[in-house]
N, C-alpha and C positions, 0 to 999 in steps of 0.2 A: 434665807435660802438663796443659793446661787442661781443666777438667771438661766444659765444653760441647763441646769437640773430641772428648773421649772418648765422650760420649753420641752424637755423630754417627757415630763409627766403629762403635759397636754398632748403631745404626739401619741403617747400610749393610750390616752383616754378618748381620743377623737375617733368616732365611728367612721366606717367606710362611707364615702360619699359626702361627708361633711367637710366644710372649709373653715379654717380659723383665720380671722383678720389679724392685721398687725396691731399690737397694743397701742393705745393712744393715751397721751397725757393731757389731762383736763385741768391742770392747776395744782396747787399745793396738795400733795398727798392724795391725788385721785387719778388712778389709771383705770382703763377699761379695755376689754377685749371681747370679741364676739365670735361665736361659731354659728354657721348657717348650715342647715340640713339641706338635703336634696329637694328640688321642686316637686310638689305633689302632682300626681297624675290628674287630679281634679282641677278643672279650670277655676280661675279667680281666687285661688288660694296662694298665699305666700309661703315660702319655705319656713320651717321652724327656725327660731333663733334663740340662742342662749347667751347671756352676758355674764362675764366675770369681772369683778372690780376689786381694787385693793389700793393700799397706800403706796405700793411699789409695783413695778412691772411684774416682778416675780410673784407677788401676792395675787395680782389679778389673774395671772396664768394658772396658778394653783386653784384659785376659786373657780375658774372656768372648768378645769379638769374635774373637780368635785361635782359640779353641776352636770357635766356631761355623763358622768358615771351614774347619777341618780335620775337621768331623764327617762320619762316613760316611753316605752316602745310602741 
C-alpha cells in the first residue's frame, strides 16, 4: 500500500480528540505508531493509547487504523 493512502486511512479512523504520533522505525521490518486519546477527567489516570505495528510504515498505519475502528467506547 502507498504511504499517503495509509496516512489517509488513519486520518479517517482517528476519533476527535485523539492524537497520532509519528511512525517510528525500530530495526529490520519493525515500525510502530501510537494514537493517544484525550486525558480522562478522573485524576491519576493516563489517556488511552493504541499501538499499530507492521513491517513497513504503511502497514503500521493501517494496523493502527483497524485498531482505532475496533476500540471500545
